[in-house]
C-alpha positions as CSV (number, residue, x, y, z in Angstrom):
1,M,-6.3,2.1,-9.1
2,D,-9.7,0.8,-9.1
3,R,-9.1,-2.6,-7.9
4,L,-7.1,-1.2,-4.8
5,L,-10.3,1.5,-4.3
6,C,-12.0,-1.6,-4.0
7,T,-10.6,-2.9,-1.9
8,F,-10.1,-0.3,0.5
9,L,-13.6,0.3,0.8
10,R,-15.0,-3.2,1.0
11,R,-12.8,-3.4,3.8
12,F,-13.3,-0.6,5.4
13,V,-17.3,0.6,4.7
14,R,-18.9,-2.3,6.3
15,Q,-22.5,0.0,7.4
16,G,-24.5,1.8,5.3
17,S,-25.4,1.6,1.7
18,L,-22.7,3.3,-1.2
19,T,-22.5,2.8,-4.5
20,V,-19.4,4.2,-6.0
21,T,-18.5,4.9,-9.5
22,T,-15.2,5.0,-10.4
23,A,-13.5,7.0,-13.2
24,G,-13.3,3.9,-15.6
25,R,-17.3,3.7,-15.3
26,R,-17.2,0.6,-13.3
27,T,-20.0,0.7,-10.3
28,Y,-19.1,-0.8,-6.9
29,A,-21.8,-1.3,-3.9
30,F,-20.3,-1.2,-0.6
31,G,-22.2,-1.8,3.2
32,D,-24.8,-3.8,4.5
33,G,-27.4,-2.0,2.5
34,S,-28.9,0.0,5.9
35,G,-29.4,3.4,5.7
36,P,-30.8,5.6,2.5
37,P,-28.8,4.5,-0.2
38,V,-25.9,7.4,-1.6
39,A,-24.0,7.3,-5.0
40,V,-20.6,8.8,-5.7
41,R,-18.9,9.2,-9.1
42,F,-15.3,9.9,-9.8
43,V,-14.8,12.6,-13.0
44,S,-11.4,12.3,-13.2
45,A,-8.6,9.4,-12.6
46,E,-6.2,11.7,-11.1
47,A,-9.3,12.6,-8.6
48,Q,-9.4,9.5,-7.7
49,R,-5.5,8.5,-7.3
50,S,-5.2,11.6,-5.2
51,I,-8.0,10.8,-2.8
52,L,-7.2,7.3,-2.2
53,L,-3.2,8.6,-1.3
54,D,-4.4,11.1,0.5
55,P,-8.4,11.5,1.9
56,E,-8.3,13.8,4.5
57,L,-7.3,16.3,2.6
58,R,-8.1,15.5,-1.4
59,L,-11.7,14.6,-0.8
60,G,-12.7,18.2,0.2
61,E,-10.6,19.6,-2.8
62,A,-12.3,16.9,-5.1
63,Y,-15.7,18.0,-4.0
64,M,-15.0,21.5,-4.6
65,D,-13.4,21.1,-8.0
66,G,-16.2,19.5,-9.0
67,T,-14.4,16.0,-9.4
68,F,-16.1,14.0,-7.0
69,V,-19.8,14.1,-7.6
70,V,-22.5,13.0,-5.4
71,E,-25.4,11.6,-7.2
72,Q,-27.7,10.0,-5.2
73,G,-27.6,11.8,-1.4
74,T,-25.7,14.8,-0.5
75,I,-22.2,15.6,0.5
76,G,-23.3,15.1,4.3
77,D,-24.7,11.9,3.5
78,V,-22.0,10.8,2.4
79,L,-19.1,12.0,5.3
80,A,-21.9,10.7,7.4
81,I,-21.6,6.8,5.7
82,L,-17.3,7.3,6.1
83,L,-17.4,8.5,10.4
84,R,-19.9,5.9,10.8
85,Q,-17.6,3.1,10.0
86,E,-15.8,1.8,13.6
87,R,-12.5,1.9,12.1
88,I,-10.6,5.5,10.6
89,A,-11.6,6.0,6.8
90,V,-7.8,6.2,6.1
91,P,-5.8,3.7,4.4
92,R,-2.6,2.0,5.9
93,W,-0.3,4.1,3.3
94,A,-1.6,7.4,4.4
95,L,-0.7,6.7,8.1
96,P,2.5,8.4,7.5
97,Q,1.1,11.7,6.5
98,R,-1.2,11.7,9.5
99,A,2.0,10.8,11.8
100,L,4.4,14.1,9.5
101,R,1.0,16.1,10.3
102,Y,1.0,15.6,14.1
103,L,4.6,15.5,14.8
104,F,4.7,19.2,12.5
105,R,1.4,20.8,14.4
106,R,3.0,23.4,16.6
107,L,4.7,24.5,13.8
108,Q,1.4,25.0,11.7
109,Q,-0.2,26.8,15.1
110,L,2.7,29.0,15.5
111,N,0.2,31.6,16.1
112,L,2.1,34.7,16.9
113,R,0.2,37.9,16.8
114,T,1.0,38.7,13.2
115,R,0.0,35.0,12.2
116,S,-2.7,35.1,14.2
117,R,-4.6,38.4,12.6
118,Q,-3.8,37.1,9.0
119,N,-5.7,33.4,10.0
120,V,-8.4,35.6,11.4
121,A,-8.3,37.3,8.5
122,H,-9.2,34.1,6.3
123,H,-11.8,33.4,8.0
124,Y,-13.9,36.2,9.2
125,D,-13.1,39.7,7.3
126,L,-14.7,37.3,4.3
127,D,-18.0,39.5,2.8
128,G,-20.1,39.8,5.9
129,R,-23.8,39.2,4.1
130,L,-22.0,35.9,3.2
131,Y,-22.7,35.2,6.9
132,Q,-26.6,36.8,7.0
133,L,-27.4,34.6,5.0
134,F,-27.4,30.9,7.3
135,L,-26.6,32.4,11.2
136,D,-29.3,33.5,13.2
137,A,-30.4,37.1,13.6
138,D,-27.8,37.8,16.5
139,Q,-25.1,36.4,14.2
140,Q,-23.7,34.2,16.3
141,Y,-21.2,31.6,14.8
142,S,-20.4,29.2,17.4
143,C,-22.9,25.6,19.0
144,A,-26.4,26.9,20.8
145,Y,-28.0,25.7,23.3
146,F,-30.7,23.2,22.5
147,E,-33.4,23.1,25.4
148,T,-36.2,21.3,23.5
149,A,-35.7,19.0,20.5
150,D,-37.9,21.3,18.2
151,Q,-36.7,25.0,19.5
152,S,-35.8,27.6,16.9
153,L,-32.0,27.8,15.8
154,E,-33.0,32.0,17.3
155,D,-34.2,30.7,20.8
156,A,-31.4,27.7,21.0
157,Q,-29.0,31.0,20.5
158,L,-30.6,33.0,22.9
159,A,-30.5,30.1,25.2
160,K,-26.2,29.7,24.7
161,K,-26.0,33.4,25.9
162,R,-28.7,33.3,28.9
163,H,-26.4,29.3,30.2
164,L,-23.4,31.2,29.9
165,A,-24.2,34.8,31.7
166,A,-25.9,32.5,34.1
167,K,-22.8,30.7,34.9
168,L,-21.0,34.0,34.8
169,L,-23.0,35.3,38.0
170,I,-22.9,38.6,36.3
171,E,-23.9,41.1,39.1
172,P,-24.6,44.7,37.8
173,G,-22.1,47.1,36.9
174,A,-19.6,43.7,36.4
175,T,-16.6,44.6,34.4
176,V,-16.2,41.6,31.7
177,L,-14.2,40.7,29.0
178,D,-15.0,39.2,25.9
179,I,-12.2,37.6,24.1
180,G,-12.6,36.7,20.5
181,C,-16.7,38.4,20.7
182,G,-17.3,38.1,17.3
183,W,-20.2,40.4,16.0
184,G,-20.8,42.0,19.4
185,G,-23.9,39.5,20.0
186,L,-23.1,38.3,23.6
187,A,-21.1,41.7,24.7
188,L,-24.7,43.1,24.2
189,Y,-26.5,40.7,26.0
190,L,-24.1,40.5,28.4
191,A,-24.9,44.5,28.6
192,E,-28.1,44.7,28.3
193,V,-30.0,41.8,29.9
194,A,-27.2,41.7,32.8
195,G,-26.2,45.4,33.0
196,A,-22.5,44.2,32.5
197,E,-19.8,47.1,31.5
198,V,-18.5,44.9,28.4
199,T,-15.3,45.0,26.6
200,G,-15.4,43.2,23.3
201,I,-11.7,42.3,21.2
202,T,-11.9,40.7,18.1
203,L,-8.7,40.3,15.4
204,S,-10.9,40.6,12.6
205,Q,-11.6,43.8,11.3
206,E,-15.1,42.6,10.0
207,Q,-16.0,42.1,13.4
208,Y,-15.1,44.8,15.0
209,A,-16.9,47.2,12.6
210,R,-20.5,45.7,12.7
211,A,-19.5,45.0,16.5
212,Q,-19.5,48.8,17.0
213,Q,-21.9,49.7,14.6
214,R,-24.5,47.3,16.4
215,A,-23.3,48.7,20.0
216,I,-24.0,52.7,18.1
217,E,-27.3,51.6,16.9
218,R,-28.4,49.9,20.5
219,G,-27.0,52.7,22.0
220,R,-24.4,50.7,24.1
221,T,-21.2,52.5,23.4
222,R,-20.9,52.9,26.9
223,D,-21.2,49.7,28.7
224,A,-20.1,47.8,25.2
225,V,-17.1,48.8,23.7
226,F,-15.3,47.2,21.2
227,K,-11.0,46.9,20.3
228,L,-9.4,45.6,17.9
229,E,-7.0,43.7,20.0
230,D,-5.4,40.3,20.8
231,Y,-5.5,39.0,23.9
232,R,-2.1,39.3,24.7
233,D,-2.5,42.8,24.4
234,V,-5.5,43.5,26.9
235,A,-4.7,46.2,30.0
236,G,-6.3,46.1,33.3
237,T,-8.1,43.7,35.3
238,F,-11.5,42.2,35.0
239,D,-14.5,40.4,37.2
240,R,-15.3,38.3,34.5
241,I,-14.0,37.2,31.5
242,V,-15.7,34.4,28.8
243,S,-14.6,33.6,25.5
244,V,-17.0,31.4,22.9
245,G,-15.2,30.1,19.9
246,M,-12.2,31.6,20.0
247,F,-9.7,29.4,22.3
248,E,-9.8,26.8,18.3
249,H,-7.6,29.8,17.2
250,V,-5.1,30.1,19.8
251,G,-2.7,27.0,19.3
252,V,-1.6,24.2,21.4
253,G,1.7,25.8,21.7
254,F,0.2,28.9,23.1
255,Y,-2.3,26.8,26.2
256,D,0.2,28.6,29.1
257,T,0.2,32.2,27.4
258,F,-3.8,32.4,27.0
259,F,-4.6,31.1,30.7
260,A,-1.7,33.2,32.1
261,R,-2.7,35.9,30.6
262,C,-6.6,35.2,31.5
263,A,-5.1,34.8,35.1
264,E,-3.6,38.0,35.4
265,L,-6.5,39.4,33.9
266,L,-8.8,38.2,36.1
267,D,-10.1,39.8,39.1
268,E,-9.0,37.7,42.6
269,K,-12.9,37.1,43.2
270,G,-13.5,36.4,39.6
271,V,-15.1,33.9,37.2
272,F,-13.5,33.1,33.7
273,L,-15.9,30.8,31.3
274,L,-14.4,29.1,28.3
275,H,-16.3,27.8,26.1
276,T,-14.6,25.8,23.2
277,I,-15.2,22.9,21.0
278,G,-12.9,20.1,22.3
279,R,-12.3,16.2,21.1
280,S,-14.2,14.1,23.5
281,G,-10.8,11.1,22.5
282,T,-6.8,12.0,22.7
283,P,-4.9,14.9,21.4
284,G,-4.5,14.6,17.4
285,V,-4.4,16.9,14.6
286,T,-6.6,19.8,12.8
287,N,-7.4,18.3,9.5
288,P,-5.9,19.4,6.5
289,W,-8.6,20.4,4.3
290,I,-10.1,22.7,7.2
291,A,-6.1,23.7,7.7
292,K,-5.8,25.0,4.1
293,Y,-9.4,26.7,3.2
294,I,-11.1,27.0,6.3
295,F,-9.2,27.5,9.7
296,P,-5.6,28.0,9.3
297,G,-3.5,27.6,12.4
298,G,-7.2,26.4,14.0
299,Y,-6.8,23.4,16.5
300,I,-9.1,21.4,18.7
301,P,-7.9,20.0,21.7
302,A,-8.6,17.2,24.1
303,L,-9.7,18.2,27.3
304,S,-6.0,16.4,28.8
305,E,-4.4,19.2,27.0
306,V,-6.3,22.4,27.9
307,L,-6.6,21.2,32.3
308,P,-2.7,21.2,32.6
309,A,-2.5,24.3,31.1
310,I,-5.1,25.7,33.0
311,E,-3.0,24.2,36.7
312,R,0.1,25.9,35.9
313,A,-1.3,29.3,35.7
314,R,-2.6,28.7,38.8
315,L,-6.0,28.6,38.1
316,T,-9.1,26.4,39.4
317,V,-11.4,24.8,37.4
318,T,-15.0,24.8,39.1
319,D,-17.1,23.1,36.5
320,V,-17.0,21.5,33.3
321,E,-20.0,20.9,31.5
322,I,-19.9,18.6,27.8
323,L,-22.7,19.6,25.3
324,Q,-22.4,16.6,23.0
325,L,-24.5,17.1,20.1
326,H,-25.8,20.9,20.3
327,Y,-23.1,21.5,17.6
328,A,-24.5,18.6,15.2
329,E,-27.8,20.4,15.7
330,T,-26.7,24.0,14.9
331,L,-24.7,23.3,11.6
332,K,-27.3,21.5,10.4
333,A,-29.4,24.8,11.1
334,W,-26.6,26.7,9.4
335,R,-26.1,23.7,6.5
336,E,-29.5,23.9,5.3
337,R,-30.1,27.6,5.2
338,F,-27.0,27.7,3.6
339,L,-27.8,25.9,0.6
340,A,-31.4,27.6,0.9
341,H,-29.5,30.5,-0.4
342,R,-26.9,29.0,-2.3
343,E,-27.7,31.2,-5.5
344,D,-27.2,34.2,-3.7
345,V,-23.6,32.6,-1.8
346,E,-22.7,31.9,-5.5
347,R,-23.3,35.7,-6.9
348,L,-21.0,36.9,-4.1
349,Y,-18.1,34.6,-4.8
350,D,-18.7,31.1,-7.2
351,Q,-19.9,27.9,-7.2
352,R,-15.9,26.6,-5.9
353,F,-16.7,28.7,-3.6
354,V,-20.4,27.4,-2.8
355,R,-19.4,23.7,-2.4
356,M,-16.4,24.8,-0.3
357,W,-18.4,25.9,2.2
358,E,-20.9,23.5,1.5
359,F,-18.2,20.5,2.4
360,Y,-17.6,22.3,5.2
361,L,-20.5,22.6,6.7
362,A,-21.3,19.0,6.3
363,S,-17.6,17.4,7.5
364,S,-18.2,20.0,11.1
365,E,-21.8,18.8,11.0
366,M,-21.0,15.1,10.7
367,A,-18.1,15.3,12.8
368,F,-20.0,16.3,15.7
369,R,-22.5,13.4,15.3
370,E,-20.6,10.7,14.2
371,S,-16.6,11.4,15.7
372,D,-15.7,12.5,19.4
373,L,-15.9,16.2,18.8
374,V,-17.9,17.7,21.2
375,V,-17.7,21.3,23.1
376,F,-16.4,21.9,26.5
377,Q,-17.7,24.7,28.6
378,I,-14.9,24.8,31.7
379,Q,-15.8,27.5,34.6
380,I,-12.6,28.6,36.4
381,A,-11.4,31.1,39.2
382,K,-8.7,31.8,41.2
383,R,-10.0,30.5,44.5
384,K,-12.6,28.2,46.0
385,G,-15.6,29.8,47.3
386,V,-15.9,32.1,44.3
387,V,-18.9,29.9,42.8
388,P,-22.0,28.4,44.9
389,Q,-21.5,25.1,45.8
390,T,-24.1,23.4,43.6
391,R,-25.2,23.9,40.2
392,D,-29.2,24.3,41.3
393,Y,-27.8,28.3,40.6
394,I,-27.3,27.8,37.3
395,L,-30.7,26.9,36.5
396,R,-32.0,29.9,38.9
397,E,-29.8,32.8,37.3
398,E,-31.2,31.0,33.8
399,G,-34.9,31.5,35.3
400,R,-34.1,34.2,36.3
401,L,-32.7,36.2,33.0
402,R,-35.2,34.9,30.8
403,A,-37.7,37.1,33.0
404,L,-35.5,39.6,31.8
405,D,-34.8,38.8,28.4
406,G,-37.9,38.0,27.1
407,G,-38.7,40.2,24.2
408,Y,-35.1,40.6,23.2
409,P,-35.2,38.5,19.9
410,S,-38.0,40.8,18.8
411,S,-35.8,43.3,18.5
412,L,-33.7,41.7,16.0
413,R,-34.3,41.9,12.3
414,L,-33.9,38.0,10.7
415,A,-30.7,36.7,9.2
416,G,-30.5,37.3,5.4
417,E,-32.9,40.1,5.1
C-alpha cells in the first residue's frame, strides 16, 4: 500500500513541499520544495487505504477521527497543496465513484419540503452559540464584500449588505421578500436603512427564533417580519426579492420550480437579486464529504445550469457580477476566529466536531482560493428598463446608503460576547 500511495503522490504532487509518513513509519517527500513545508502522518493502515481508494470522502473522515494527522502546518496548508496541482487529486481507480455520484446527484438533491427542512436543521439548527463564536457581529453567514484588502470582517459584511441593497434599488415603503433570511441581519438592514417592508423566510427553527427576537429588540416587528416558511408556499407579490446563500440548498432538479415561483412572487416592475456560490467551470457534483457531514442535499451550480432555468421562467437577467476571492477571505476570517475559540466549541460538542468544522472551513476556503468556486450575484427582472442602463448607479446608491448606515455597526454587540 505504501508503494501505491507513493506512486500516486509522486505523479500528482508536482508543486509545494509535502512530507508524508505512512502507517508503516516510512517517510517520503513530494513536490518541488517550494512554499512552506507541510508534513502529515497516517496513524493506521486502514486510514491510509481508505483515503487512497476514495480521497474525496475519506480524507475528511480520517482527519475528523484523528487517523490522518497534520504534524507541520495546518489542514488548510495540506488542502492548498492538493488543490493547487494541475490535475484533480483523484486517482484513476476512484473516478468511477465520481461518475456514479454525478449520475445520482439529482436523487441526492431531491429536496422536497420535508427533506429540505431536515437538511436545513442538520446545519443551521446547531447550537446558536457556535455561530456567535466565529461570525461577524451581525451573524452574516455568507460571502462578505471586501472593498479593500485590509477591511475588517464586520465592515466587509456591512459592505455586502450595502452592495446588495444598492443593486435592489429600494425605495422607502417597498415590499421585499428575503428568501433564506438567516438570523435576519440583511432584512433588518433593509428595513432600518433602506426603509423597506421586509418579509424574511427560513426553514431553520434556530434562525427563525433569533431573527424574530432581534426584530423585537430593535422595535422592527412591523417592517421586518419573519416566517418559518418554504419558498414554494409564500403568498402575495413583492417589489423586490433577494436571496443570499440559500440557492445552494435548492437542488439542481428544482431550479425551474424556484425561478417559476420567484417569477410569480415578483411584481411586474420588480427586481430580484440572487447571491449564490457557483462554479466557474462546468457542472459537477457535490463533494461527498460535504454532502454527508455539512450540507446534505446541497449543490453548487455552474452558471450554465442557472441561466437556462431563469430563461424558462421568462425572467430577464439584467446584470451578473462574479466575486472571485471575496469568499476565500471571508472563510479565512471565520477559520481564524473558529480556531481561536476551539476550546469553547469543544465544550459545546467534542474534539471530533472541532476537527470536522476545521476541515469544513479550511476545505471551503482553499476551494475558493485554489479551485473554481466563486460567488454569482445575478440581478433579474421581468422586463427591460427596470434598472438603469449603466452600472454607475450602484456606486451612487452605495454612497447614499453609506451616509445612512454610518453608525450601523456600533449598535451591534460583538460576536461571541
